[in-house]
N, C-alpha and C positions, 0 to 999 in steps of 0.2 A: 204719500202711501209709505207707511212705516214697516220696516222688516221685523220679522219675529226674532226676539232676542236669543231664543233657544236655537233657532236655525243658524243665526250668525255665529254663535259660540261653537256649534258643532262644525261649521265650515272652517273656522280658524284652526280648530284642533286638528281637523283632517289635513289641512295644508302644512301645518308645522310637522305633523307626523311624516308626511310624504317628503319633506325637505331634509329630515334628519336621517342619517344613514343607519340602517339596521345593525344592531350589535348582538352578537351571541356570546354569552359568557364573558362580557367585557371586552371583546376583540373587535376592533374596528376593521371591517373587511376592506375598506378603501385605503387604508394606510399601510403601505408596504415599506418595511424598513429597508429592504433591498430592492432598488427600483427595477421594474420590469418593463418590457416594451409595450407599446400600444397594441393590444392584441388584435383589434379589428384591422388596423393597417398592416400589422406584421403578418397575419395569416393570409391576407389578400396577396401580399407580395411574395411570401415564401412559397405559396402554393403546395406542391407535393414535398418540398423540402422539409416541412414540419413533420409530416407523417413519417418520412424516411428517418428523421432524427429520432423521435421518441419511440416509434414502433421498432425500428431497427435496433437501437441500443437496448430496448426492453427485452427483445428476443435474445440478444447476446448475453445479457446478465442473467436471464432465466436459464440459459444453457449452462453458464458458469455456476449458478446455484445448484443445479442438478449434479454437475461434476463435483463440487465441493461436498455435497451430501454423500456422494459415493466414496470420496476420500475420507470423510469422517468415519464412515462405517468400517472401511478397510483398515484404517490406522488404529481405530479402536480395538479391532480384532488382533492386531499385531503389536500393540503398544508394549506388551511385556517382553517382546523379543527385540525391541528397538532401543538403541542407546538413548535417543532423544525423542522417544515416542510421545511423551506428554507435551513437549514444546510443539511438535508438528501437529498434534491433535487440536491444540488451542489455535494454531495458525489456520487450520482447516475450518474451525468454527468461526473465526473472524472473517475468512474469506466468504463462507456461506452467508453470514450475517450482512456483509457488505453487498454481495451480489443480490441477495433477496430484497434488501432495502432499496437498492437502486432500481431493481425490476419493478417493485410496487410503486415507487415514486414516479417512474416513467409511464407505467401502464395504467395506473388509476387516475392520477390528477397531475400530469407533468407540468412542473414549474408553476403551480397555482394558476394554470391557464383556464381550468374548468372546461376543457374541450372534450374530456371523456366523462369524468365524474366531478362532483363538487364536494370534495372532502373538507372536514374542518381544517382551518389554516394550520393550527398547531400540529396536527397529525402529519400534514405534508411536510412541514419544516423539520420535524424530528426525523422523519424518514430520510431526508436528505442530510441532516446535520450529523448523524451517527456514521455516515459512510467514511469520511476521511480518518477519524480515529481508528476504525477498523483497519484500514489500509496501513497506516503508520505503525499500528500495533503489530500487525502480521510481519512487516518488514523488520521491525525492531527485534522480534522474537527470532526471526531467521538469522539476523546478524548475531544475536546473542548465541545461537547454535553454532555459527561459524567460529566464534571465539572459543567456545567450549571444546569443539571438536579438535581444533588446531592448537589448543592450549595458548592462545594469544591473550595478552593483558592490554586492554585499551586505556583503562583508568584504574584507580585504586580498587583493590579487591573488595573493599568495604562497600563500594558503589556498584562494582560490576558483579551484581548478583541478581537472582530472579525476583527476590522480594523488592528490591529497589525499583527494578524495571516495572514490576507489576503495579507498584504504587504510582509511578509516573503515568502509566497507561490509564489507570483508574481515574486519576486526577484530570487527565485530558478529556475523558468522556464526561465527567461531571461538569467541568467548566463549559464545555461546548453545549451540553444540555441546558444548563442554567442560562447561559447567554441567549439561546434561542427562545427559551420560555419568556425571559424578560423582554426581549424586543418584540415578541408577539403580542404581549399584553400592554406593552408601552412602546409603541413605534418611535416615539420621540428620542428614545435611547438607541437609535439605529447605529450610532458610532461605536457601540460595543462590538459591532461586527469587525471593526478594525482590529480589536484585541484578538478576536477569533482568527482572523486571517494572518495576523502577526504570529500567533502560535503556530499556525499551519506552515508558514514560511520558515519559521525556526526549525520545525520538525523535519521538513524536507532538506534543509541545509545540513542539519546534523547527520541525517541518514546518508546524504551524499558524501560527507566527510568520513563517516565511519566505514561505509562500504569501500570507499577509495583506499582508506588505510588497510582494510582487511585484504583486498586484492593485492596491494603492493607488498604487504607483509608475507602472505602465502607464497607469492613469487620470489621474494627475497629468501625465504627459508628453503625453498626448493633449490635455488642456486647455491646456497651454502651447502646443502647436503650433497650436491653433485661435486662441488669442489673438495669436500671432506673425503668423499669416496675416492676421488682421484689421488689425493695425497696418501690416503690409507693403503690403497692397493700397491702403490709404488714402494712403500716402506715395508710391507708385509710379505713380499714374494720371496720366501726363503726355500721352501721345499718344492718338490716336483708337483705334489698335489695342489699346493697353494698357488704355484705358477700356472698350472692348467686352469685352476679356478679363476685366477687373475685374468688370463687371456679371454675366457668366455665372459666374464663380467665386464671386462674392458670393451669387448665387442658390443655387448648390449649397451654399455654406457655411451660409446661413440654413435651407435645407431640412434639412440633416443636422447642425445645431448641436448638438442634444441626442442624436445617435446616433453613438457611437463606431464606429470601423472594426470589421468582423466579427472580425478577429483579436484586437483589444483586448476586445471582448465575450466571446469564447471564453475568453481568459485570465482575465477577471473571473469567469465562470461556474465554470471549473475551480478557481480559487483559492477561491472561496466554498465549493464543495462539499468540497474537501479540508479547509479550515479547520473546517467543521462536523463532518465525520466524524472528524477527528483529535481534536477536543475531546470527542466522544462516546466515542472510544476511551480517552481519558485518564480520563473519568468511570467507564467500565466497569472499567478496570484498578484504579482506586482502590477501587471497590466490592468487587471480588474480593479485593484485598489486605487491606483492613481489616475488611470485614463478612463476606464468605463464608468466607475462609480464615483470617481473624484473625491475620495475619502468621505463618501456619504454626505457631502456637502451639496445637496441637490438644489437648494434655494428655491423651493416651490416646484421644481420640475418633478413630475410624478413618473416619467418614463425615460427610457434610454434608447439610443439608436438600435433599431431592431436587427439590422444586419451585423453590427458589431457584437451584439449580445448573442446572436445565433452562432457566430464564429467562435466566440469565447466558450460557450456551453458545448459546442461540438468538439472543440479541442480538449476541453476538460473530460468529456466522456470517452474520447479516444485514449487519453492518458490513463484514465481509470481502468479501462478494459486491458490495456497493454501491461499495466502492473499486475492485474489479475492473472494474465498469462505468465508473467515472470514467477509469480507465487506458485502457480500450478506447475510450472516447470520445476520448481524446487521440491514440491511435496509429492509429485506423482511417483517418483521412484520408490518412495516409502510405502506405497500401496502394493508393490509388487514383491513376490517372493524372490529372494536373492540367493545366489549360488556363488561360492568362493571360486575365483579364478586366479591362475598364476599369470598376472599381467607382467609386461616387461618391467615396470617400475617396482612391483613387488619382488621379482627375481633380482633386480638390482640391489634392493634393500637387503634381501636375505643373503645374497652373496657377499655384500660388504660386511654383513654381521658375522658371517663365517670367517672372514679374513680378519676382522678386527673385533675382538670380544667386548671392547668398550662401547660399541654402538648400542644404544638402547632404542628398540623399535617401539613406536606407538602401537596401541591396539587397533588403530585404524589402518595400518599397513603402510601408508605413505602419506605425504603431505596432501591434505585435502581429500583423501579417499574416504574419510569418515563420513563425508556428506552422503555418499551413496550407500554407506553401511548402515545408516540409521533407518 
């Protein structure tokens, strides 16, 4: 009994079609350049921890997105009255873009798990990829504002300008976007992610060093101003009026000798937090690069240990949100109407200026106070 040739040909074609993975726009859905856990096993063992992770962080980033939208509107209204209004307006936009992209990434198709929706792979990866350039750009602009307010020079003035910083930020966005597009259409080039993570590690390291320098420099300048005030008041006490002024000023100086101005304290707190979180980011990226993903030399392994992966991603989202809080802490005072107050540090500076005419006060009032004045 002979088989019908047409039936045999149709059967072979149907089998070959079933064995071939479906591709959409040239993207192989089975090839993940960044290894993921075995979702069936992972979801079974994680149980409610999976929902806690992606739903919880999605809600947090949605709340941050609404907050950043409020800040964008408020700072836009007050930008003409602010010294660094344009810088903080861009910082708010970056924070809003980061929060929104993270919220969409987690709420719609978290980590390409397809547990909520089944979005195109490229869309999901771009939503995640643009996040870190937004964070590093925001912190870079904040640090640049620190330098401008306190008249500090970190590098050559030719490089320490907004045009150079904007070009570096734009280059970071472009490189990350290109890398993720390439690895999406050509998963064999997954090791390009090493370049992406190396850039990220370099960014966090540079930010940690820069903020550490700024915090140290502001503290050093404050101590110099205190010592200068003490020397000046001793040399200028000639008349009765200046002596009484000296006694009042000295009393203020002794009472606040170990308390820097509020602006300097705020810069110190922000610098310390950014340095700590940046170094934690560096450690996390190094762990993923060498331990979790093993330099993307998977050798046929398509999945990673689901508990290690969950811990890594959870730590990453925690650091993301903590840095968002730090940025919010910086920009929120700029959304409020400010009133001039005679703080002890301002009184100390004004008294020293009356005693010594050679003292030149900055427009910001005292070291670091310009941060609250913007």
